HTML snippet that shows the backbone in 3Dmol.js (N, CA, C, O; Angstrom):
<script src="https://3Dmol.org/build/3Dmol-min.js"></script>
<div id="view" style="width:600px;height:400px;position:relative"></div>
<script>
const pdb = `
ATOM      1  N   MET A   1      44.767  -2.657  50.004  1.00  0.00           N
ATOM      2  CA  MET A   1      44.132  -2.159  51.281  1.00  0.00           C
ATOM      3  C   MET A   1      44.161  -0.242  50.712  1.00  0.00           C
ATOM      4  O   MET A   1      44.949   0.385  50.004  1.00  0.00           O
ATOM      5  N   LYS A   2      42.323   0.328  51.780  1.00  0.00           N
ATOM      6  CA  LYS A   2      42.960   1.557  50.689  1.00  0.00           C
ATOM      7  C   LYS A   2      43.020   2.714  52.028  1.00  0.00           C
ATOM      8  O   LYS A   2      42.386   2.741  53.083  1.00  0.00           O
ATOM      9  N   ILE A   3      43.964   3.533  51.526  1.00  0.00           N
ATOM     10  CA  ILE A   3      44.264   4.271  52.984  1.00  0.00           C
ATOM     11  C   ILE A   3      42.768   4.952  53.408  1.00  0.00           C
ATOM     12  O   ILE A   3      42.644   5.227  54.601  1.00  0.00           O
ATOM     13  N   GLY A   4      41.669   5.231  52.543  1.00  0.00           N
ATOM     14  CA  GLY A   4      40.909   6.289  53.426  1.00  0.00           C
ATOM     15  C   GLY A   4      40.162   5.205  54.018  1.00  0.00           C
ATOM     16  O   GLY A   4      39.624   5.605  55.050  1.00  0.00           O
ATOM     17  N   LYS A   5      39.927   4.054  53.787  1.00  0.00           N
ATOM     18  CA  LYS A   5      39.155   4.062  54.245  1.00  0.00           C
ATOM     19  C   LYS A   5      39.625   3.145  55.888  1.00  0.00           C
ATOM     20  O   LYS A   5      38.945   2.665  56.796  1.00  0.00           O
ATOM     21  N   LEU A   6      40.826   3.225  55.679  1.00  0.00           N
ATOM     22  CA  LEU A   6      41.713   3.048  56.859  1.00  0.00           C
ATOM     23  C   LEU A   6      41.840   4.627  57.957  1.00  0.00           C
ATOM     24  O   LEU A   6      41.458   4.658  59.126  1.00  0.00           O
ATOM     25  N   ILE A   7      42.186   5.284  57.540  1.00  0.00           N
ATOM     26  CA  ILE A   7      42.332   6.970  58.334  1.00  0.00           C
ATOM     27  C   ILE A   7      40.432   7.045  59.479  1.00  0.00           C
ATOM     28  O   ILE A   7      40.249   7.251  60.678  1.00  0.00           O
ATOM     29  N   THR A   8      39.265   6.719  58.135  1.00  0.00           N
ATOM     30  CA  THR A   8      38.527   6.762  58.754  1.00  0.00           C
ATOM     31  C   THR A   8      37.998   6.227  59.903  1.00  0.00           C
ATOM     32  O   THR A   8      37.475   6.775  60.873  1.00  0.00           O
ATOM     33  N   THR A   9      38.370   4.235  59.459  1.00  0.00           N
ATOM     34  CA  THR A   9      37.886   3.700  61.036  1.00  0.00           C
ATOM     35  C   THR A   9      39.224   3.746  61.722  1.00  0.00           C
ATOM     36  O   THR A   9      39.193   2.686  62.348  1.00  0.00           O
ATOM     37  N   ALA A  10      40.295   4.269  61.976  1.00  0.00           N
ATOM     38  CA  ALA A  10      40.939   4.769  62.661  1.00  0.00           C
ATOM     39  C   ALA A  10      41.013   5.794  63.353  1.00  0.00           C
ATOM     40  O   ALA A  10      41.966   5.868  64.129  1.00  0.00           O
ATOM     41  N   LEU A  11      40.378   6.516  63.314  1.00  0.00           N
ATOM     42  CA  LEU A  11      40.027   8.259  63.337  1.00  0.00           C
ATOM     43  C   LEU A  11      38.188   7.690  64.046  1.00  0.00           C
ATOM     44  O   LEU A  11      37.683   8.514  64.809  1.00  0.00           O
ATOM     45  N   LEU A  12      37.593   6.768  63.846  1.00  0.00           N
ATOM     46  CA  LEU A  12      35.841   6.180  63.881  1.00  0.00           C
ATOM     47  C   LEU A  12      36.057   6.277  65.711  1.00  0.00           C
ATOM     48  O   LEU A  12      35.588   6.920  66.651  1.00  0.00           O
ATOM     49  N   GLY A  13      37.491   4.749  65.373  1.00  0.00           N
ATOM     50  CA  GLY A  13      38.097   4.008  66.986  1.00  0.00           C
ATOM     51  C   GLY A  13      38.354   5.036  67.547  1.00  0.00           C
ATOM     52  O   GLY A  13      37.703   5.252  68.570  1.00  0.00           O
ATOM     53  N   PHE A  14      39.127   5.813  67.227  1.00  0.00           N
ATOM     54  CA  PHE A  14      39.403   7.250  68.304  1.00  0.00           C
ATOM     55  C   PHE A  14      38.618   7.623  69.285  1.00  0.00           C
ATOM     56  O   PHE A  14      38.682   7.657  70.514  1.00  0.00           O
ATOM     57  N   MET A  15      37.780   7.925  68.377  1.00  0.00           N
ATOM     58  CA  MET A  15      36.413   9.095  68.763  1.00  0.00           C
ATOM     59  C   MET A  15      34.943   8.117  69.790  1.00  0.00           C
ATOM     60  O   MET A  15      34.025   8.558  70.482  1.00  0.00           O
ATOM     61  N   PHE A  16      35.452   6.341  69.329  1.00  0.00           N
ATOM     62  CA  PHE A  16      34.594   5.440  70.080  1.00  0.00           C
ATOM     63  C   PHE A  16      35.109   5.698  71.075  1.00  0.00           C
ATOM     64  O   PHE A  16      34.503   6.335  71.936  1.00  0.00           O
ATOM     65  N   PHE A  17      36.841   5.126  71.306  1.00  0.00           N
ATOM     66  CA  PHE A  17      37.159   5.036  72.807  1.00  0.00           C
ATOM     67  C   PHE A  17      37.552   6.214  73.920  1.00  0.00           C
ATOM     68  O   PHE A  17      37.676   6.181  75.144  1.00  0.00           O
ATOM     69  N   LEU A  18      37.712   7.433  72.774  1.00  0.00           N
ATOM     70  CA  LEU A  18      37.699   8.472  73.918  1.00  0.00           C
ATOM     71  C   LEU A  18      36.171   8.833  74.467  1.00  0.00           C
ATOM     72  O   LEU A  18      35.916   9.062  75.649  1.00  0.00           O
ATOM     73  N   PHE A  19      35.103   8.840  73.265  1.00  0.00           N
ATOM     74  CA  PHE A  19      33.663   8.883  74.112  1.00  0.00           C
ATOM     75  C   PHE A  19      33.577   7.620  75.561  1.00  0.00           C
ATOM     76  O   PHE A  19      33.209   7.984  76.678  1.00  0.00           O
ATOM     77  N   ILE A  20      33.955   6.268  75.275  1.00  0.00           N
ATOM     78  CA  ILE A  20      33.742   5.750  76.455  1.00  0.00           C
ATOM     79  C   ILE A  20      34.627   5.961  77.813  1.00  0.00           C
ATOM     80  O   ILE A  20      34.505   5.626  78.991  1.00  0.00           O
ATOM     81  N   GLY A  21      35.910   6.943  76.774  1.00  0.00           N
ATOM     82  CA  GLY A  21      36.668   7.128  78.303  1.00  0.00           C
ATOM     83  C   GLY A  21      35.749   8.171  78.809  1.00  0.00           C
ATOM     84  O   GLY A  21      35.462   7.883  79.970  1.00  0.00           O
ATOM     85  N   LEU A  22      35.327   8.962  78.534  1.00  0.00           N
ATOM     86  CA  LEU A  22      34.669  10.698  78.843  1.00  0.00           C
ATOM     87  C   LEU A  22      33.434   9.682  79.328  1.00  0.00           C
ATOM     88  O   LEU A  22      32.861  10.439  80.112  1.00  0.00           O
ATOM     89  N   ASP A  23      32.759   8.589  79.347  1.00  0.00           N
ATOM     90  CA  ASP A  23      31.516   8.548  80.162  1.00  0.00           C
ATOM     91  C   ASP A  23      32.147   7.620  81.265  1.00  0.00           C
ATOM     92  O   ASP A  23      31.478   7.030  82.112  1.00  0.00           O
ATOM     93  N   LEU A  24      33.516   7.561  81.152  1.00  0.00           N
ATOM     94  CA  LEU A  24      33.908   6.468  82.500  1.00  0.00           C
ATOM     95  C   LEU A  24      33.958   7.141  83.275  1.00  0.00           C
ATOM     96  O   LEU A  24      33.522   6.840  84.387  1.00  0.00           O
ATOM     97  N   VAL A  25      34.699   8.745  82.926  1.00  0.00           N
ATOM     98  CA  VAL A  25      34.956   9.018  83.459  1.00  0.00           C
ATOM     99  C   VAL A  25      33.454  10.127  84.484  1.00  0.00           C
ATOM    100  O   VAL A  25      33.446  10.571  85.632  1.00  0.00           O
ATOM    101  N   LEU A  26      32.815  10.167  83.797  1.00  0.00           N
ATOM    102  CA  LEU A  26      31.998  11.545  83.935  1.00  0.00           C
ATOM    103  C   LEU A  26      31.039  10.206  84.927  1.00  0.00           C
ATOM    104  O   LEU A  26      30.501  10.464  86.004  1.00  0.00           O
ATOM    105  N   PHE A  27      31.019   9.352  84.521  1.00  0.00           N
ATOM    106  CA  PHE A  27      30.088   7.835  85.635  1.00  0.00           C
ATOM    107  C   PHE A  27      30.922   7.693  86.540  1.00  0.00           C
ATOM    108  O   PHE A  27      30.879   6.576  87.055  1.00  0.00           O
ATOM    109  N   GLY A  28      31.963   8.644  87.105  1.00  0.00           N
ATOM    110  CA  GLY A  28      33.219   7.774  88.413  1.00  0.00           C
ATOM    111  C   GLY A  28      33.237   6.575  88.276  1.00  0.00           C
ATOM    112  O   GLY A  28      32.522   6.029  89.116  1.00  0.00           O
ATOM    113  N   VAL A  29      33.869   5.694  87.406  1.00  0.00           N
ATOM    114  CA  VAL A  29      34.110   4.674  87.363  1.00  0.00           C
ATOM    115  C   VAL A  29      35.719   5.132  87.448  1.00  0.00           C
ATOM    116  O   VAL A  29      36.320   4.704  88.433  1.00  0.00           O
ATOM    117  N   ILE A  30      36.274   5.745  86.754  1.00  0.00           N
ATOM    118  CA  ILE A  30      37.928   6.137  87.546  1.00  0.00           C
ATOM    119  C   ILE A  30      37.813   7.507  87.057  1.00  0.00           C
ATOM    120  O   ILE A  30      37.042   8.160  86.354  1.00  0.00           O
ATOM    121  N   PRO A  31      39.241   7.730  87.927  1.00  0.00           N
ATOM    122  CA  PRO A  31      39.545   9.179  87.963  1.00  0.00           C
ATOM    123  C   PRO A  31      39.867   9.900  86.629  1.00  0.00           C
ATOM    124  O   PRO A  31      39.895   9.227  85.599  1.00  0.00           O
ATOM    125  N   LEU A  32      40.165  11.526  86.580  1.00  0.00           N
ATOM    126  CA  LEU A  32      39.683  12.063  85.669  1.00  0.00           C
ATOM    127  C   LEU A  32      42.162  11.959  85.696  1.00  0.00           C
ATOM    128  O   LEU A  32      42.890  12.036  84.706  1.00  0.00           O
ATOM    129  N   ASN A  33      42.463  11.837  86.714  1.00  0.00           N
ATOM    130  CA  ASN A  33      43.635  11.636  86.279  1.00  0.00           C
ATOM    131  C   ASN A  33      44.426  10.451  85.707  1.00  0.00           C
ATOM    132  O   ASN A  33      45.574  10.251  85.310  1.00  0.00           O
ATOM    133  N   SER A  34      43.120   9.657  85.868  1.00  0.00           N
ATOM    134  CA  SER A  34      43.974   8.258  85.000  1.00  0.00           C
ATOM    135  C   SER A  34      44.351   8.402  83.964  1.00  0.00           C
ATOM    136  O   SER A  34      43.727   8.994  83.084  1.00  0.00           O
ATOM    137  N   VAL A  35      46.257   7.523  83.753  1.00  0.00           N
ATOM    138  CA  VAL A  35      46.229   7.565  82.620  1.00  0.00           C
ATOM    139  C   VAL A  35      45.305   6.399  81.288  1.00  0.00           C
ATOM    140  O   VAL A  35      45.483   6.287  80.075  1.00  0.00           O
ATOM    141  N   VAL A  36      44.565   5.876  82.009  1.00  0.00           N
ATOM    142  CA  VAL A  36      43.602   4.808  81.132  1.00  0.00           C
ATOM    143  C   VAL A  36      43.058   6.081  80.314  1.00  0.00           C
ATOM    144  O   VAL A  36      42.832   5.798  79.138  1.00  0.00           O
ATOM    145  N   VAL A  37      42.804   7.368  80.649  1.00  0.00           N
ATOM    146  CA  VAL A  37      41.997   8.357  79.590  1.00  0.00           C
ATOM    147  C   VAL A  37      42.607   8.606  78.869  1.00  0.00           C
ATOM    148  O   VAL A  37      42.090   8.711  77.756  1.00  0.00           O
ATOM    149  N   THR A  38      44.156   8.880  79.000  1.00  0.00           N
ATOM    150  CA  THR A  38      45.402   8.736  77.948  1.00  0.00           C
ATOM    151  C   THR A  38      45.166   7.980  77.099  1.00  0.00           C
ATOM    152  O   THR A  38      44.929   8.224  75.915  1.00  0.00           O
ATOM    153  N   ILE A  39      45.233   6.476  77.910  1.00  0.00           N
ATOM    154  CA  ILE A  39      45.482   5.396  76.230  1.00  0.00           C
ATOM    155  C   ILE A  39      44.264   4.967  75.730  1.00  0.00           C
ATOM    156  O   ILE A  39      44.369   4.704  74.532  1.00  0.00           O
ATOM    157  N   MET A  40      42.930   4.758  76.256  1.00  0.00           N
ATOM    158  CA  MET A  40      42.031   4.623  75.839  1.00  0.00           C
ATOM    159  C   MET A  40      41.740   5.227  73.966  1.00  0.00           C
ATOM    160  O   MET A  40      41.234   4.455  73.152  1.00  0.00           O
ATOM    161  N   PRO A  41      42.152   6.633  73.589  1.00  0.00           N
ATOM    162  CA  PRO A  41      41.609   6.827  72.173  1.00  0.00           C
ATOM    163  C   PRO A  41      42.997   6.207  71.584  1.00  0.00           C
ATOM    164  O   PRO A  41      42.854   5.688  70.477  1.00  0.00           O
ATOM    165  N   ILE A  42      44.414   6.167  72.167  1.00  0.00           N
ATOM    166  CA  ILE A  42      45.362   5.164  71.399  1.00  0.00           C
ATOM    167  C   ILE A  42      44.516   4.015  70.981  1.00  0.00           C
ATOM    168  O   ILE A  42      43.854   4.027  69.944  1.00  0.00           O
ATOM    169  N   ILE A  43      44.547   3.234  71.640  1.00  0.00           N
ATOM    170  CA  ILE A  43      43.751   2.557  71.632  1.00  0.00           C
ATOM    171  C   ILE A  43      42.823   1.707  70.534  1.00  0.00           C
ATOM    172  O   ILE A  43      42.938   0.740  69.781  1.00  0.00           O
ATOM    173  N   GLY A  44      41.925   2.600  70.894  1.00  0.00           N
ATOM    174  CA  GLY A  44      41.067   3.247  69.403  1.00  0.00           C
ATOM    175  C   GLY A  44      41.241   2.780  68.482  1.00  0.00           C
ATOM    176  O   GLY A  44      40.848   1.781  67.880  1.00  0.00           O
ATOM    177  N   LEU A  45      42.512   4.311  68.209  1.00  0.00           N
ATOM    178  CA  LEU A  45      43.245   3.976  66.809  1.00  0.00           C
ATOM    179  C   LEU A  45      43.648   2.727  66.150  1.00  0.00           C
ATOM    180  O   LEU A  45      43.254   2.102  65.165  1.00  0.00           O
ATOM    181  N   VAL A  46      44.578   2.576  67.041  1.00  0.00           N
ATOM    182  CA  VAL A  46      44.960   1.081  66.788  1.00  0.00           C
ATOM    183  C   VAL A  46      44.442  -0.023  66.294  1.00  0.00           C
ATOM    184  O   VAL A  46      44.794  -0.665  65.305  1.00  0.00           O
ATOM    185  N   LEU A  47      43.517  -0.221  67.098  1.00  0.00           N
ATOM    186  CA  LEU A  47      41.983  -1.195  67.146  1.00  0.00           C
ATOM    187  C   LEU A  47      41.383  -0.770  65.649  1.00  0.00           C
ATOM    188  O   LEU A  47      41.441  -1.549  64.697  1.00  0.00           O
ATOM    189  N   GLY A  48      40.852   0.443  65.568  1.00  0.00           N
ATOM    190  CA  GLY A  48      40.287   0.465  64.352  1.00  0.00           C
ATOM    191  C   GLY A  48      41.412   0.668  62.857  1.00  0.00           C
ATOM    192  O   GLY A  48      41.086   0.733  61.672  1.00  0.00           O
ATOM    193  N   ALA A  49      42.357   0.709  63.287  1.00  0.00           N
ATOM    194  CA  ALA A  49      43.257   0.822  61.648  1.00  0.00           C
ATOM    195  C   ALA A  49      44.158  -0.699  61.857  1.00  0.00           C
ATOM    196  O   ALA A  49      45.312  -0.652  61.429  1.00  0.00           O
ATOM    197  N   ALA A  50      43.617  -2.295  62.605  1.00  0.00           N
ATOM    198  CA  ALA A  50      43.785  -2.921  62.206  1.00  0.00           C
ATOM    199  C   ALA A  50      42.398  -4.000  62.185  1.00  0.00           C
ATOM    200  O   ALA A  50      42.495  -4.824  61.277  1.00  0.00           O
ATOM    201  N   LEU A  51      41.434  -4.102  62.826  1.00  0.00           N
ATOM    202  CA  LEU A  51      39.868  -4.117  61.857  1.00  0.00           C
ATOM    203  C   LEU A  51      39.759  -3.586  60.235  1.00  0.00           C
ATOM    204  O   LEU A  51      39.035  -4.213  59.462  1.00  0.00           O
ATOM    205  N   VAL A  52      40.364  -2.641  59.868  1.00  0.00           N
ATOM    206  CA  VAL A  52      40.773  -2.313  58.229  1.00  0.00           C
ATOM    207  C   VAL A  52      41.950  -3.269  57.867  1.00  0.00           C
ATOM    208  O   VAL A  52      42.033  -3.755  56.739  1.00  0.00           O
ATOM    209  N   VAL A  53      42.743  -3.495  58.726  1.00  0.00           N
ATOM    210  CA  VAL A  53      43.941  -4.969  58.115  1.00  0.00           C
ATOM    211  C   VAL A  53      42.977  -6.229  57.623  1.00  0.00           C
ATOM    212  O   VAL A  53      42.643  -6.871  56.628  1.00  0.00           O
ATOM    213  N   VAL A  54      42.823  -6.135  58.728  1.00  0.00           N
ATOM    214  CA  VAL A  54      42.237  -7.284  59.080  1.00  0.00           C
ATOM    215  C   VAL A  54      40.955  -8.296  57.928  1.00  0.00           C
ATOM    216  O   VAL A  54      41.038  -9.413  57.417  1.00  0.00           O
ATOM    217  N   ALA A  55      39.897  -7.262  57.903  1.00  0.00           N
ATOM    218  CA  ALA A  55      38.884  -6.836  56.685  1.00  0.00           C
ATOM    219  C   ALA A  55      39.050  -7.161  55.580  1.00  0.00           C
ATOM    220  O   ALA A  55      38.240  -7.641  54.787  1.00  0.00           O
ATOM    221  N   SER A  56      40.603  -6.807  55.396  1.00  0.00           N
ATOM    222  CA  SER A  56      40.897  -6.056  54.051  1.00  0.00           C
ATOM    223  C   SER A  56      41.570  -7.618  53.312  1.00  0.00           C
ATOM    224  O   SER A  56      41.458  -8.102  52.186  1.00  0.00           O
ATOM    225  N   ARG A  57      42.555  -8.238  55.031  1.00  0.00           N
ATOM    226  CA  ARG A  57      43.253  -9.592  54.296  1.00  0.00           C
ATOM    227  C   ARG A  57      41.860 -10.677  53.873  1.00  0.00           C
ATOM    228  O   ARG A  57      41.814 -11.213  52.766  1.00  0.00           O
ATOM    229  N   LYS A  58      40.993 -10.847  54.717  1.00  0.00           N
ATOM    230  CA  LYS A  58      40.177 -11.839  54.426  1.00  0.00           C
ATOM    231  C   LYS A  58      38.904 -11.417  53.169  1.00  0.00           C
ATOM    232  O   LYS A  58      38.158 -12.357  52.896  1.00  0.00           O
ATOM    233  N   GLN A  59      38.671 -10.235  52.505  1.00  0.00           N
ATOM    234  CA  GLN A  59      38.129  -9.885  52.176  1.00  0.00           C
ATOM    235  C   GLN A  59      39.284 -10.371  50.476  1.00  0.00           C
ATOM    236  O   GLN A  59      38.800 -10.678  49.387  1.00  0.00           O
ATOM    237  N   GLY A  60      40.383 -10.307  50.714  1.00  0.00           N
ATOM    238  CA  GLY A  60      41.539 -10.128  49.540  1.00  0.00           C
ATOM    239  C   GLY A  60      41.722 -11.852  48.926  1.00  0.00           C
ATOM    240  O   GLY A  60      42.019 -12.310  47.823  1.00  0.00           O
ATOM    241  N   SER A  61      41.437 -12.369  50.029  1.00  0.00           N
ATOM    242  CA  SER A  61      42.155 -13.873  50.698  1.00  0.00           C
ATOM    243  C   SER A  61      40.920 -14.591  49.730  1.00  0.00           C
ATOM    244  O   SER A  61      41.283 -15.349  48.831  1.00  0.00           O
ATOM    245  N   ALA A  62      39.106 -14.267  49.990  1.00  0.00           N
ATOM    246  CA  ALA A  62      38.048 -14.413  49.173  1.00  0.00           C
ATOM    247  C   ALA A  62      38.428 -14.170  47.893  1.00  0.00           C
ATOM    248  O   ALA A  62      38.560 -15.197  47.228  1.00  0.00           O
ATOM    249  N   VAL A  63      38.564 -13.535  47.542  1.00  0.00           N
ATOM    250  CA  VAL A  63      39.090 -13.039  45.929  1.00  0.00           C
ATOM    251  C   VAL A  63      39.569 -13.680  44.911  1.00  0.00           C
ATOM    252  O   VAL A  63      39.244 -13.732  43.724  1.00  0.00           O
ATOM    253  N   ASN A  64      40.956 -14.497  45.965  1.00  0.00           N
ATOM    254  CA  ASN A  64      41.784 -15.045  45.266  1.00  0.00           C
ATOM    255  C   ASN A  64      41.511 -16.708  44.906  1.00  0.00           C
ATOM    256  O   ASN A  64      41.816 -17.470  43.989  1.00  0.00           O
ATOM    257  N   THR A  65      41.007 -16.763  45.759  1.00  0.00           N
ATOM    258  CA  THR A  65      40.215 -18.643  45.860  1.00  0.00           C
ATOM    259  C   THR A  65      39.882 -18.773  44.492  1.00  0.00           C
ATOM    260  O   THR A  65      39.119 -18.140  43.762  1.00  0.00           O
ATOM    261  N   ALA A  66      40.471 -19.537  44.350  1.00  0.00           N
ATOM    262  CA  ALA A  66      39.847 -20.308  42.879  1.00  0.00           C
ATOM    263  C   ALA A  66      38.922 -21.563  43.320  1.00  0.00           C
ATOM    264  O   ALA A  66      39.004 -22.122  44.414  1.00  0.00           O
ATOM    265  N   PRO A  67      37.794 -21.999  42.005  1.00  0.00           N
ATOM    266  CA  PRO A  67      36.678 -22.802  42.346  1.00  0.00           C
ATOM    267  C   PRO A  67      37.224 -24.406  41.991  1.00  0.00           C
ATOM    268  O   PRO A  67      37.884 -24.877  41.065  1.00  0.00           O
ATOM    269  N   PRO A  68      36.710 -24.875  42.997  1.00  0.00           N
ATOM    270  CA  PRO A  68      37.538 -26.172  42.792  1.00  0.00           C
ATOM    271  C   PRO A  68      36.912 -26.980  41.500  1.00  0.00           C
ATOM    272  O   PRO A  68      35.838 -26.824  40.919  1.00  0.00           O
ATOM    273  N   ALA A  69      37.989 -27.902  41.272  1.00  0.00           N
ATOM    274  CA  ALA A  69      38.025 -28.464  40.060  1.00  0.00           C
ATOM    275  C   ALA A  69      36.985 -29.221  39.878  1.00  0.00           C
ATOM    276  O   ALA A  69      36.804 -29.642  41.021  1.00  0.00           O
ATOM    277  N   ALA A  70      35.983 -29.796  39.071  1.00  0.00           N
ATOM    278  CA  ALA A  70      34.918 -30.356  38.637  1.00  0.00           C
ATOM    279  C   ALA A  70      34.927 -31.697  38.254  1.00  0.00           C
ATOM    280  O   ALA A  70      33.897 -32.228  37.838  1.00  0.00           O
TER     281      ALA A  70
END
`;
const viewer = $3Dmol.createViewer("view");
viewer.addModel(pdb, "pdb");
viewer.setStyle({}, {cartoon: {color: "spectrum"}});
viewer.zoomTo();
viewer.render();
</script>
């Protein structure tokens, strides 16, 4: 697993969920003093990092799989 991809994807997840949280506040779906506005970017960090970990495990297992014997 590459640490650079992990950090980049976690930051992208942070920015994505921050943007969603700000949109929800601006459109009046949730109030500004809601805890959800604070929690959403943290969830984005965790989900972004988890996405990279899951993708690297799938990619690693596909590379290590031997072809069937003939």
